LUMDRENMAR-702628 format. One record per residue (C-alpha): x, y, z; chain; residue in one letter. Coordinates in pm, 1 decimal. Layout:
! residues N
X | Y | Z | A | A
...
! end
This chain:
! residues 283
11619.0 | 6157.3 | -2292.9 | A | M
11265.5 | 6216.9 | -2135.5 | A | R
11150.4 | 5932.5 | -1904.9 | A | A
10841.5 | 5725.1 | -2021.3 | A | P
10509.4 | 5900.5 | -1924.3 | A | V
10424.3 | 5587.1 | -1686.1 | A | D
10737.2 | 5632.9 | -1475.7 | A | G
10924.6 | 5309.4 | -1592.1 | A | S
11282.7 | 5319.5 | -1698.9 | A | R
11361.1 | 5390.8 | -2059.6 | A | D
11441.5 | 5038.4 | -2226.6 | A | P
11773.2 | 5160.2 | -2391.8 | A | A
11901.3 | 5304.4 | -2063.3 | A | E
11832.9 | 4975.4 | -1907.4 | A | A
12049.8 | 4795.2 | -2160.6 | A | G
11749.2 | 4621.6 | -2337.0 | A | F
11850.3 | 4460.9 | -2662.8 | A | E
11555.7 | 4441.2 | -2943.6 | A | T
11743.8 | 4178.5 | -3160.3 | A | W
11759.6 | 3837.1 | -2982.3 | A | P
12060.6 | 3636.2 | -2932.0 | A | D
11991.3 | 3384.3 | -3212.2 | A | S
12132.2 | 3303.5 | -3558.1 | A | T
11764.6 | 3322.8 | -3729.7 | A | V
11490.0 | 3584.7 | -3663.1 | A | H
11177.0 | 3685.4 | -3807.9 | A | V
11082.5 | 4071.3 | -3868.7 | A | E
10798.7 | 4246.0 | -4051.8 | A | W
10822.3 | 4485.9 | -4329.3 | A | G
11047.6 | 4773.0 | -4454.6 | A | A
11131.3 | 4890.2 | -4122.1 | A | T
11246.3 | 4561.6 | -4004.5 | A | G
11460.6 | 4490.5 | -4325.2 | A | A
11623.2 | 4831.2 | -4284.7 | A | E
11706.6 | 4757.0 | -3907.7 | A | L
11848.4 | 4423.6 | -4006.3 | A | A
12039.2 | 4540.5 | -4303.3 | A | A
12195.3 | 4812.8 | -4088.2 | A | A
12308.1 | 4529.6 | -3850.4 | A | R
12475.8 | 4355.5 | -4124.5 | A | G
12227.5 | 4056.1 | -4154.1 | A | D
12159.9 | 3819.8 | -4431.9 | A | V
11822.3 | 3913.0 | -4573.5 | A | I
11534.6 | 3678.4 | -4690.7 | A | V
11246.2 | 3879.2 | -4822.0 | A | V
10911.6 | 3693.7 | -4804.7 | A | V
10610.9 | 3803.7 | -5007.4 | A | D
10399.1 | 3493.3 | -5096.0 | A | V
10114.2 | 3643.1 | -5274.9 | A | F
10297.0 | 3702.2 | -5521.5 | A | S
10618.8 | 3870.2 | -5525.8 | A | F
10818.0 | 3595.2 | -5398.8 | A | S
10644.3 | 3339.0 | -5606.7 | A | T
10672.2 | 3519.2 | -5918.2 | A | T
11050.9 | 3576.4 | -5885.5 | A | L
11096.9 | 3221.6 | -5777.7 | A | S
10922.9 | 3101.9 | -6094.3 | A | M
11117.3 | 3347.9 | -6303.2 | A | A
11460.6 | 3253.4 | -6186.8 | A | V
11361.9 | 2898.8 | -6222.8 | A | A
11321.7 | 2999.1 | -6596.4 | A | R
11667.7 | 3176.9 | -6609.0 | A | D
11528.5 | 3502.2 | -6576.6 | A | F
11740.2 | 3800.6 | -6470.4 | A | T
11506.9 | 4009.3 | -6232.5 | A | C
11565.4 | 4386.7 | -6171.8 | A | L
11360.6 | 4480.5 | -5845.6 | A | V
11253.9 | 4833.2 | -5806.5 | A | Y
10972.1 | 4994.4 | -5581.1 | A | S
10679.4 | 5166.8 | -5753.3 | A | Y
10814.9 | 5512.8 | -5618.0 | A | E
11155.7 | 5415.9 | -5789.8 | A | E
10993.1 | 5320.5 | -6111.7 | A | I
10820.1 | 5660.9 | -6119.1 | A | E
11138.8 | 5839.2 | -6044.4 | A | A
11290.6 | 5670.5 | -6345.6 | A | L
10995.0 | 5797.4 | -6563.6 | A | G
10758.2 | 5533.4 | -6527.5 | A | G
10747.9 | 5173.6 | -6625.6 | A | P
10807.6 | 5202.9 | -7006.7 | A | A
11106.2 | 5458.6 | -6964.2 | A | M
11237.2 | 5256.7 | -6649.9 | A | A
11277.5 | 4946.6 | -6880.3 | A | A
11441.8 | 5141.1 | -7148.2 | A | I
11692.6 | 5277.4 | -6912.1 | A | R
11744.3 | 4959.4 | -6729.8 | A | L
11777.0 | 4756.0 | -7080.7 | A | N
11498.4 | 4538.4 | -6970.5 | A | A
11146.7 | 4440.3 | -7022.7 | A | K
10876.9 | 4628.0 | -6843.8 | A | P
10632.5 | 4418.3 | -6624.6 | A | L
10300.0 | 4373.9 | -6764.1 | A | G
9955.7 | 4465.7 | -6560.5 | A | Q
9835.2 | 4174.4 | -6370.0 | A | R
9463.1 | 4242.2 | -6447.9 | A | G
9532.5 | 4294.7 | -6827.3 | A | N
9734.2 | 4006.6 | -6891.6 | A | A
9848.9 | 3926.7 | -7241.3 | A | V
9947.4 | 3551.7 | -7329.4 | A | P
10339.9 | 3548.2 | -7295.4 | A | G
10377.3 | 3878.7 | -7127.4 | A | R
10513.5 | 3866.4 | -6775.5 | A | V
10325.8 | 4035.2 | -6482.0 | A | T
10340.7 | 3992.4 | -6106.0 | A | L
10089.6 | 3686.4 | -6160.0 | A | S
10294.7 | 3376.4 | -6115.3 | A | P
10045.4 | 3211.3 | -6362.5 | A | A
10208.2 | 3441.3 | -6636.0 | A | S
10538.6 | 3266.3 | -6598.2 | A | L
10372.0 | 2951.2 | -6736.9 | A | L
10348.5 | 3093.2 | -7075.7 | A | T
10661.6 | 3332.6 | -7093.8 | A | A
10966.7 | 3253.2 | -7284.7 | A | D
11278.0 | 3163.4 | -7069.1 | A | N
11565.9 | 3369.0 | -7017.0 | A | G
11416.3 | 3716.0 | -7013.2 | A | Q
11558.9 | 4035.3 | -6851.9 | A | R
11234.3 | 4199.7 | -6665.8 | A | V
11192.6 | 4482.9 | -6417.7 | A | V
10971.5 | 4357.9 | -6136.5 | A | F
10785.5 | 4569.2 | -5883.9 | A | T
10533.5 | 4546.6 | -5620.5 | A | S
10376.9 | 4726.2 | -5323.2 | A | L
10549.8 | 4513.7 | -5078.4 | A | N
10822.1 | 4278.1 | -5177.0 | A | G
10985.3 | 4527.4 | -5406.1 | A | A
10961.2 | 4799.4 | -5132.3 | A | T
11127.7 | 4564.7 | -4865.2 | A | V
11414.7 | 4475.5 | -5117.5 | A | V
11484.8 | 4842.6 | -5144.0 | A | G
11475.3 | 4893.0 | -4760.3 | A | A
11724.7 | 4610.5 | -4738.6 | A | A
11955.0 | 4750.4 | -4991.5 | A | A
12251.0 | 4773.9 | -4748.3 | A | K
12243.8 | 4410.3 | -4641.5 | A | A
12557.9 | 4209.8 | -4736.3 | A | P
12334.5 | 3945.3 | -4903.6 | A | A
11984.2 | 3931.7 | -4999.6 | A | L
11756.6 | 3654.5 | -5120.9 | A | L
11383.1 | 3619.8 | -5203.5 | A | V
11201.3 | 3325.0 | -5057.7 | A | G
10898.2 | 3140.0 | -4987.8 | A | G
10723.5 | 2805.7 | -4997.1 | A | P
10792.5 | 2717.3 | -5355.3 | A | R
11181.5 | 2751.7 | -5284.3 | A | N
11214.4 | 2714.6 | -4913.1 | A | A
11488.3 | 2421.9 | -4916.3 | A | T
11696.4 | 2609.0 | -5174.9 | A | A
11632.2 | 2933.0 | -4999.4 | A | C
11764.7 | 2806.2 | -4639.4 | A | A
12051.8 | 2634.5 | -4788.8 | A | R
12160.1 | 2945.4 | -5007.5 | A | A
12097.1 | 3170.1 | -4691.1 | A | A
12295.4 | 2941.9 | -4461.2 | A | A
12598.1 | 2935.9 | -4717.6 | A | W
12576.0 | 3326.1 | -4757.3 | A | L
12597.5 | 3366.0 | -4374.7 | A | L
12938.0 | 3179.8 | -4364.3 | A | G
13071.5 | 3360.6 | -4675.1 | A | T
12974.4 | 3711.6 | -4591.6 | A | T
13047.6 | 3668.2 | -4218.7 | A | R
12722.7 | 3817.9 | -4125.6 | A | A
12596.1 | 3763.4 | -3782.6 | A | G
12260.2 | 3651.5 | -3847.2 | A | R
11993.9 | 3570.7 | -4106.2 | A | I
11669.7 | 3792.5 | -4073.0 | A | T
11359.5 | 3650.4 | -4251.8 | A | V
11149.3 | 3948.7 | -4341.4 | A | V
10755.3 | 3897.9 | -4367.2 | A | A
10654.4 | 4182.8 | -4592.1 | A | C
10299.2 | 4214.3 | -4489.3 | A | G
10024.0 | 4371.4 | -4704.7 | A | E
9864.1 | 4680.2 | -4779.2 | A | R
9508.0 | 4740.2 | -4646.2 | A | W
9448.5 | 4936.3 | -4966.6 | A | S
9463.8 | 4614.7 | -5164.3 | A | S
9156.8 | 4435.4 | -4989.6 | A | A
8995.5 | 4771.3 | -4873.7 | A | E
9022.7 | 5036.3 | -5133.5 | A | P
9096.6 | 5389.6 | -4974.5 | A | G
9220.2 | 5240.5 | -4643.1 | A | T
9576.3 | 5349.4 | -4556.1 | A | A
9841.3 | 5139.6 | -4362.9 | A | G
9983.5 | 4781.8 | -4368.6 | A | T
9839.6 | 4476.0 | -4210.6 | A | R
10034.9 | 4147.8 | -4096.9 | A | P
9978.7 | 3876.1 | -4354.3 | A | S
9965.2 | 3510.1 | -4240.5 | A | V
10078.0 | 3398.6 | -4557.4 | A | E
10430.4 | 3598.0 | -4510.8 | A | D
10446.9 | 3454.6 | -4161.7 | A | W
10401.3 | 3107.9 | -4272.8 | A | A
10627.4 | 3147.5 | -4567.4 | A | G
10906.1 | 3284.0 | -4326.6 | A | A
10819.1 | 2996.9 | -4099.1 | A | G
10904.8 | 2700.2 | -4362.3 | A | V
11247.3 | 2867.5 | -4440.8 | A | I
11315.0 | 2896.4 | -4074.5 | A | C
11201.0 | 2531.7 | -4008.3 | A | S
11462.8 | 2424.0 | -4268.2 | A | H
11744.9 | 2641.8 | -4119.0 | A | L
11664.1 | 2482.2 | -3778.7 | A | A
11717.2 | 2147.6 | -3956.7 | A | E
12056.0 | 2266.4 | -4057.5 | A | L
12144.1 | 2337.1 | -3700.3 | A | G
12082.3 | 2700.8 | -3668.2 | A | Y
11927.5 | 2844.9 | -3345.9 | A | S
11577.6 | 3016.6 | -3390.9 | A | L
11448.9 | 3325.4 | -3216.1 | A | S
11101.3 | 3317.8 | -3049.2 | A | A
10946.8 | 3485.4 | -3347.0 | A | E
11122.9 | 3234.7 | -3582.8 | A | A
11022.3 | 2932.8 | -3380.2 | A | R
10669.9 | 3056.2 | -3376.6 | A | L
10644.9 | 3114.4 | -3758.8 | A | A
10800.9 | 2780.7 | -3815.6 | A | S
10533.3 | 2611.5 | -3570.0 | A | A
10267.3 | 2767.3 | -3781.9 | A | M
10410.7 | 2623.5 | -4113.6 | A | W
10446.3 | 2277.4 | -3933.2 | A | L
10070.2 | 2277.2 | -3844.8 | A | S
9880.1 | 1992.4 | -4015.9 | A | E
9634.8 | 2231.0 | -4169.0 | A | S
9849.6 | 2520.3 | -4287.4 | A | V
9811.9 | 2480.3 | -4656.6 | A | L
9433.0 | 2460.3 | -4629.8 | A | E
9422.0 | 2739.9 | -4398.6 | A | D
9649.5 | 2965.5 | -4604.8 | A | L
9429.2 | 2892.6 | -4912.9 | A | A
9137.4 | 3042.1 | -4721.2 | A | E
9321.7 | 3354.4 | -4573.4 | A | C
9234.3 | 3715.8 | -4666.7 | A | V
9497.8 | 3750.4 | -4940.4 | A | S
9417.0 | 3423.4 | -5102.8 | A | A
9044.9 | 3509.0 | -5105.3 | A | R
9127.2 | 3836.9 | -5259.2 | A | E
9329.0 | 3671.4 | -5527.1 | A | L
9052.7 | 3439.9 | -5616.7 | A | R
8801.4 | 3701.1 | -5636.6 | A | A
9021.2 | 3885.2 | -5882.3 | A | G
9030.4 | 3564.1 | -6098.1 | A | G
9371.7 | 3470.5 | -5976.4 | A | F
9317.0 | 3130.5 | -5803.8 | A | G
9577.6 | 2973.5 | -5998.6 | A | V
9830.3 | 3207.1 | -5842.1 | A | D
9740.1 | 3075.5 | -5499.4 | A | V
9771.3 | 2723.3 | -5590.9 | A | E
10137.1 | 2808.8 | -5749.0 | A | L
10239.7 | 3004.7 | -5428.3 | A | A
10151.7 | 2702.3 | -5198.6 | A | L
10345.7 | 2449.0 | -5395.9 | A | Q
10637.6 | 2378.9 | -5153.0 | A | A
10983.6 | 2313.8 | -5291.0 | A | D
10847.2 | 2329.5 | -5662.6 | A | A
11153.6 | 2535.4 | -5757.8 | A | D
11520.3 | 2441.6 | -5684.8 | A | D
11642.1 | 2778.4 | -5753.4 | A | K
11634.0 | 3085.9 | -5517.9 | A | V
11671.9 | 3468.3 | -5644.4 | A | P
11972.5 | 3605.0 | -5506.9 | A | V
12100.8 | 3947.1 | -5546.0 | A | R
12401.6 | 3947.4 | -5810.1 | A | M
12720.7 | 3999.2 | -5606.1 | A | A
12937.8 | 4318.6 | -5735.7 | A | G
12644.9 | 4453.8 | -5957.0 | A | E
12645.8 | 4843.8 | -5910.0 | A | Q
12273.6 | 4905.3 | -5849.8 | A | T
12225.8 | 4613.9 | -5622.3 | A | G
11876.8 | 4521.8 | -5751.8 | A | R
11965.5 | 4260.9 | -6013.4 | A | V
11856.6 | 3904.9 | -5890.9 | A | F
11958.1 | 3571.5 | -6056.0 | A | V
11882.4 | 3214.7 | -5967.0 | A | G
12101.4 | 3008.7 | -5786.2 | A | V
12068.9 | 2652.5 | -5696.9 | A | E
12081.8 | 2537.1 | -5339.0 | A | A
12457.8 | 2564.1 | -5293.6 | A | P
12703.6 | 2280.4 | -5214.0 | A | G
13050.0 | 2329.5 | -5124.7 | A | P
13172.9 | 2393.0 | -5486.5 | A | E
12908.0 | 2668.6 | -5561.4 | A | V
13014.5 | 3010.5 | -5554.7 | A | Q
12760.7 | 3315.7 | -5532.7 | A | I
! end
């Protein structure tokens, strides 16, 4: 292996371990999810505006959520054909909502019938779910279901014998706020959303990595909700007419169910709602 250009030792040869010696860690995006899944971690996907919020509200209404990335939907023949193949309803267009039709907008769940089977997709959250496919257990969390999510993740940590819980903050695409601009940007809402879950896991007695402690401290700051309501992603949603989605996303512990990947299901993309587990609950 070629030595670094600055003459320093290669970290791998020096025995450097990227992943910290703690039970709960926070990572970013699809790459972080893929690496954590390869290590056998329980993974929590956090995409606050709005994938995590929409799925949390959906499973609270007894939805079955089939999660696929945009690329996977296209490979299945597009939204309509994918829905037919998966025996589910397609996701409606967020900017062209019809009353009663489910879209990625959390507000659409307020008027939707309960118990639907819907194909959900998003640029960030669904892509990270795909990257985390090999994880022994996979959950979708955020402020709305933080307590339930932490308890479910802790329960799954024990039942799957995984080594750790990695909470993945998805981040955002620059193109959503700056059309034509490539790349991804960190998002404070996902960092804080990861933090609230980490803070509950700390209360349960689990050790946090430095990243998890910093995310938790952000959530516990006095002005976090006011600040998140003014972050880039929140302002972008309000500018598009989706201010209610911001309000719904920041309602901490409004839902007592967490979307958990269905055990034993062949595709690994089917999520159902599970209440915060007690000793008698089996997932």
